[in-house]
N, C-alpha and C positions, 0 to 999 in steps of 0.2 A: 503494501500499499503505499501512497505518496508519503503520509506522515510517516512511516518508519523509513521509507529514504532520505527524506528531508533530513530527519534527525539525526541518521547516521553520517549523512555528509557535511553537515553543520555542526555537530559537537563541539568542533574544535576551529573556530576562524584561525586561518582565512580561507579555510576550501570551502569551495563550491558546487552547485550542481546544476547542471543544465536539462530539461526535462523535456522531450520532443514531444508530450501529450501521449502518453503512453508508454515511450522508453526514455531511461534517464542514464547521462554519461558525468561520472564525479571528474572534476577537471580542478587543477591547479594552474591555472594557464597565464597567472597577471605577475608572475615575478617580474620583477623591474619595470611592470608597466606604470605609467602615470595617467592621472584622469584628464579628459580633455579639459582645456580651457581658454578655449575659444568659442563664444557661443555664437558665431557668426560663420565659422567654418563645417562646411557638410557633415553630417553623418554619412559614412561609405560604408555600404554593405558588398562586399566582393563578390563577383561573379562564384556561384556555385555553393556563398557561405548562406547561413540562414539568416533572417531578421529576428533579432531576438527583442523579446517583450524582458525587461526585468521586475523582479517581486523583490519588494523590501518590507519583511516582515518578521516579527520575533518567530522563530521556528522551535527555540528551546526555551527553559526558563518558565518564569510564573505566566505569561503572557502567551506560550508558546503553542497550547492547546487554542486559542481563538486564533493563533497567527496561522497555523496549520491549516484550519478550516476555511480560512480566507484565500489563503493559496488554493485551495482544492476547487474555491468558487471560482477564482480566475480561471484557472485550468477548465473548469465546465465551459466559461464564457468564450473562452479561446477557440475550445472544440465545437461549441456552437456557433461562432464566426466562420468557421472555416466549412461546417457545414452549409451555411447560407451562401458563402461567397467563392468557395472554392479553396481546397490544401494548402494552395500556394499563394504567397503576393507578388505578384509580379514575376513569376518563375522560379521564386526561392519562399523555402520550407521556412514556417515561422515555428521559434522554438522561445521556452521561457527559461529564465535564469534567476534562481531565487539566491538571497541574500538575507542572511539573518541579520535584524537590524536592532534586536536588543529592547524593543519599545521604548522605554523611559532610559535606555543606558545609553547617555549620549554621545559615549565616545563612539561605544559600536555601532550606531545609527552613523555616525559620521564615516566610518571605516566604510560600512556598509555602500554607501551612496560614492564613498572614492573607488570601491571596487566596480560597482557598476557601471561608472563612469570612465573606466579604464578598461572596460572588457570589448573585445572586438563587436562590431555588429550591435549592441545595445542600441535601440531607436527610440527607446522611451520605457518610463517604469510605471508600475502598480504599488503605491504606497509615496511616503515612510507611513508607519501603522500608526504612532502614537505621537501625541503634540510635542513632547519634550525632546525626543530624537528628530522631529521634523525640523524643529526650532533649527538644527545641527546639518540636516542633510539638505535644507532646500537652498543654501548657497552653492554647496556643491554642485546642485542639477542646474543652477543657474549660470553659474560660470562655463558650465560645459554646455548649455544650450540643451538640454535634456528636459523632456517633458514630463512633469510626476503627477501622478493623481490618485490622490490619498480616497480612501473610503471611511477613514476611522480619525485622520488627525482632526481634533475639532476645537483645540484653541481658538479663540475668538480673532486674534491679528494674526493668524497664518498667513494668509492669502493678501491681505490689506497691507502689511508690512512687510513682505516677501520684496529681495532685490530687483532692481529694475532688470525688464525683459518677461517679467510675468509668467514662467516657466511652470509655477506651481497651481494645482486646480484641485478642488475636491469634490466628489459626489456627498460626502457627508454632509450634514449640518454643523452650524456654529454652536460653542457654549452659552454664547449668550441666548441663542434661540431655546437651547435647553433651560436655561436660566428663567427665559420669558416664560416658559410653560410650566417650570415648577410654580413662580412666584403666581400665575393666574389659577392654577389649583388650588394653593393656597390662599388666596383671596376669594376667590368665589366659589370653589369648590368645598373647602371648607371654613370658610369664614373665619379664618386663622387671625389672631391677634397677635400671638406670639410663636417666632421660630427659632429653634438651633441647627446652625449649618455648620458642619465640621469638615474639614479639608485634610488632605493627606501630604501638604506642604511640597505637591510637585507640580510644574506648570498646567499640568491638564485641571488638578482639581482646585488648585486656587483660584485660576480663571473661571471655570463653572461656580464656584462658591462665591467669588465675588459679584460675577453676572447675577444670580439668583437672589442675593443678599441686598443688590442695589434696587433692584424691580419689585423685591417685597417692602422693601423701607419707603420706597416711592408709593405705595401703595396704603402705607399707613401701618404696616406691620411691625412691630419691635422683633429684632432679629439678634438674634446672639451668637459669636462667632468664637471655634476654635482651630486650631490647627495641631495635627499630630503627625508621627514620622512614619514612614513607610517602614514596613517591618515590624510595629510595635504590636505588642499582642496583648496587653493588660489595660483595658478600656475602662475598669470597674468603679474606677476613680470617678472619671468623665459622667460614665452612666448612672452615678449616684447624684452628681450635680444636677444633671440634665431632668431625673428623674424628681428630685427636689423641686428643680423650676417649672416643673410642668407646663411644659410649653404643648401647643395644638399639633405641631411635626416638629420631626428631627429629622435631620438631612445628610447623609455622608456622599460627600463629593473624592471620589476616589474610587481604587481598585480593590477587587479581592487576593489575600484573603481578610484585608484588613475591614473591609465593607461587611463581611460577613460575622466577624470576630465583634465589633461594633454591634451589629444589629443582635446578636446573641446575648452579647452583654447589655445592653438595654432592656432585653427582654428579663432577663435573670434579676435586674433591678427593680422589677416590678415597673417599668414606663407605660403606661396603658395610652398613649397618644398613638398618632399615626407616625410612622417611621417609613422612611423612602431612600434610595439613592438614585444613582445616575448611569448612564448606559454602560459604562465601564464594568459597573458591577452585575450586569443583568445576566446570568447564568445558574443553568439548572445543574452544572459538574460542581461549577466553583462559589456558589451560593445557597442555593436550595439543598445541595445534599449534605454539606457541612453543616448548616444549620437544623436541617430536619425538614421536612415538609409541611408537619403540624405546626411548628414554633414559627417556620417561614409565612406560614398562610398569612394574606392581606399586606406583606410588605409591597411597595410600592418603588417603580423605576421609572424616571423620566426618560428613559431612551432605550426602545428596545428592537429584537430583531423583527423584519417585516416579513410576514409570511409567504414562501415563494412557493411559485406554482408545484405541484406532483412531480412531474416530468423532470424537472430542472433536479430536485431534491433526489430523485433515483438516480440522474447522472454522478449528482455531490456523493451520493453513497457507493456508486462505483469507482469513484477516485479513491476516496478518503476513507471509507470501511465501515462509516457508520453515519448515523443523521447528525445534523450539528447541534451540537448542547453547551455551545460557549460563544461561539460568535453574533455579533448584534449587528454585523454589517456585510452580511453575504451578498446580498443585493445591491447594497452600494457599490462593492468589489466588482462585482459581476458586470454593473451598468460601467465602470470606471474602464474595463478593461474592452467591452465593445466600442465604446467612445475614442479609445486611444488607436484601437486598429481599424476602424471608420476612418479615423484620421489620416492613420498612415497609409492606407488604400489611395485615399485621395491626394498626398502629397509626395509620395514615392518616385522618383523619376528613374525609368530604366534606360542606360546607358550601352552604346552600340558593343560593348565589350562583355555585357550580361549583370555588371556592377548595378548598384542602386544609389541614387544620390538622395539623401534626404536634407532639406534645408530645414534647419531648425526653427527660423520664424516662419516659415509657411507653416510646418506642424503645429507650432503653438497657435497659429491663427485659425487653423483647419478645428482644433480643439476649441479654440475660445467660442468658436460658431457653432458650436454643437447643440443641437434641438432633439433630442433623444425622448421622442412622445410616447415610446411604449417601454421603456425601463422596467425592470423588476422593480428598483425602488421607485415607480414613480416618475411622472414628466422631469426631464433634467436637462438644463440650460445652466450657463455660467454668465456672472455679471462680470463688471469690467475689471474687479480684481482677482474672479478666478473663484471665485464663491459661487456657491450652488443658490439657483433661482429655478422657479416653476417651469418657466418660458422664457425666449429670448426676447431681449428689450425689458424683462422686468426689472423695478429698482427694489431689492431686498429689503431697505431699509422702510421702504413703503407700504412695499405687503406686509412685514410683522406690524408696522404700527396701526393699520388698518385691520389686522386680526387683533390687534391687540384691544384696541377700541371695541370692536366688536364683542370682545370675549370671545372669539371664536378660535376655540381650542384645535377644532378639527382641520383648520388652515393649514396647521403645522404638517399635517401628514404630507402636504404638496410639498413639505421639504425632506421628505423620508425621516421623518421624525415623529414616533409612535411611542407612547408609553403604554404599560404595561403593570401586573399586580399578579404577585404569587397566588393561584387559586389549586386546589389540590395537588400541589406539587409540580406545577406547571408554571408556565409565565404565559399568563393570557394577555394580546393586545386590546388596548381599552378605545384603540381608533382605529378606524379603517374597515375595510371591506371585511375581514376577520376579527372585528371588535367582539368580545366578552362586557358584560355587566361589572361594573366597579362595586366592590362589596366592603 
């Protein structure tokens, strides 16, 4: 299975793996290679060489289960694109090269970007995976003129503050939008007057906690803030303080296992208010199973996996070996791969000697002009910064302001943002076509 192949090939960096959608080749072909350093210089795919799509995701470690699942979703999308458009792109095989980017381990993410920017025939990248790693990787791709499309890096300013050239895009939503959804639920769903927000001191968690807190405070809700450390296990004192303070809602902005431990210890302390977390913690394997389905029941998550069609999941299982239990971004990564391949097909120019020339600026413009109306995560386009919007020409701020003014939480599904709740040991989406009922 692809997860075992990737794990075995990437357990010790800097070894990488190239997957030809069904076959794999272990390789360490980058000894002495340097990353591309000229964003205006064409990417050349030599005659007979494959067009390579890079994957930058965590393939080992705490976030490896989700990264492996999203890598498999990317492979499904590549296979589907080939079934629709032909197995070759302008006469060249299409392959995928995966690099373990360490998620929040920023040095590893930067090294993964440098390796992909050094590898021959890499025409674009799917990823990076996590916000902290993306901050270090995005400048590498910008300098190389390599388009990177993330389905999961949500830190609010990643696209707006990227280097000149605009080579970073994302099919994921932004943290401030997830914070907006939390704020709307707290104000109009719970009629909350007091909320505790705890973050994990990492870039992703702090950004999301600030966004949610600002929105709730603007709506007249009193917010208490606390930061903890990644790797912390004992939240008992914090749990007792929150229980004593008796807020309407307690939110943890960060990853598992800390989110699961925080939830469990709040329950153990006797806290009776609502408890919620964010997309990074929404996992059957890493949240519900450690906490226990009975105790985890009614836990809320602001961002959750979009239900994918049965035929897509069947193809996913054929590659991964089991259904997804950890990723919240299968649909977003499948859409990212489709967008990149469509843009490459439009812009790659075949040369008389059989090679391909890909002009970075033209590829970037083709991705920016995307209007994917039938994406698995919904309709996908990009604004001028590279952030996701429902359709071409939309202004993200205007779209969100209108939704907020109308208290229309359903509008957020048009950005691929779907909240969910633990019910009977499962994550049940609360918005969208497969929505259940909040309880």
